[in-house]
N, C-alpha and C positions, 0 to 999 in steps of 0.2 A: 511686317507680315508680307508674305508673297502676294504681289498684286493679283495674280490669277486666282489664288485661294480667296482673296478678299472679294473678287467679283462673284465667286461661287457663294460665299457667305451672304453677300448682298442679295443675290437672287433667292437664296433660301429664306432670308429675312422677309423679302417681299412676298414669298409664298405663304409664310406664316401669318403675316399681316393680312393678306387676302383671306386666309382661312378664318380669321377672326372678325372680319368686317361685318358679317351678317349676325354676329353675336352667338354663333353656334359652330364651334370647331369640332367637326365630326371625326370619328375614327377613320373613315374612308379618306378624308382630307389629310390627316396626319400620316396615314400609311403611304399615300401618294408622295407627300413631302419627304418622308424618310426614304422612299424608293429613289426619288430624284437625288437626294443627298448622297445616297450610296453610289449611284451611277457617277456622280460628280467627284466622289472621293472626299466628301465632307464628313468629318468625324461626328458621331452621334452626340458626344459630349458638347461639341460646339453648337449643335442644334438646340440642346437644352439650355445652353448659355445664351443663345440668341432669344429663346422664348422668355427667359427671365430678365433679359436686358443686361446681363453681365458682360456681354461683348458689345461694344459700340462700333458698329460698322457703318462707314460712310457709303452712300449710294454710289454704285458704279456699274457700268455695263461693259460688255465686250467691245472690242474695237471694230469687229466685222459685223455688217448688217445681218448676214445669215445666222450668226450666233445670237444676235439680239432677237431676231424673229423666232428662233428656237426657244428662247426664254419666254417670249410673249406667248408662244404656243402652249407652254407648260401652264401659264396663268389661265389660259382659256380652258385647258383640260381640267384644271382645278375648280373653276367656277361651275362646270357642268357635272362634276363627279357625283354630286348628291341629287342630281336631276332637278334642282331648284336654283334658279338664278335670280338673285335679289338686285334691286336697283343699286344698292351700295356696292355690290361686286362689280357691276358694269361700270359705275363711275370710277371705282378704284383702278380697274384695268385700263380704262380710257386715259385717266390721268397718268398712270405709270407708263403706258405706251408712248404718250407724248414726251414724258421725261426721258424715255429711252431713245428718243430721237426718231421714232417711227412716223410714217405719214398719217396725218389726221384723217384723211378720207379712207385710207386702207384700214385703220383701226376701227373706224365707224362701221365699215362694211363687214369686217370680221365679227365684231360684236353683234351686229344686227342678224347676220346669218346664224351665228351660234345660238342666239336667243330663240329664233324661230325653228331651229332644227329640232325634230322630235327627241333626239338623244342629247341635245344641248352640247354637242361636240362638233369639232371641226378637224378634219384630217390635215396634217402638216402640209401635204402637197397642195391642197386647196388654199390654205392660208398663204403659202409662198406665191401662188399664182395671183392672189389678190394684191399682195405687196408688189409683185413684179409689174402688175397693171398700172400701179400708181407711181412707179419709180421714174425718175427723170432720165 
């Protein structure tokens, strides 16, 4: 399988797992995941196969930090889409952010600001500034 397509499938798999972590996979969440998959060029049948576990995808992330931050931003958008952020979603995003190689303090600040935001969202520019602040 093409490594770039595998990265995309890995990301979609993470989004699906995040949508399920609170026990309530909403239509808004699935619409968002489908929209992301469409933009990334991921086939809808592959999404279905990821959901059922027919495709076994190993965790992988892009090579460049700006692409990893973009993926993390999609996770943040997903947890706020239903206007309710559960502790399990925060923990999942934190652990995944660390696995993605992102800065611990930046992840913490992004999650904290997202939770206290009235819309439970964070603009990508704001997130990039937070990660830039903590970069070496």
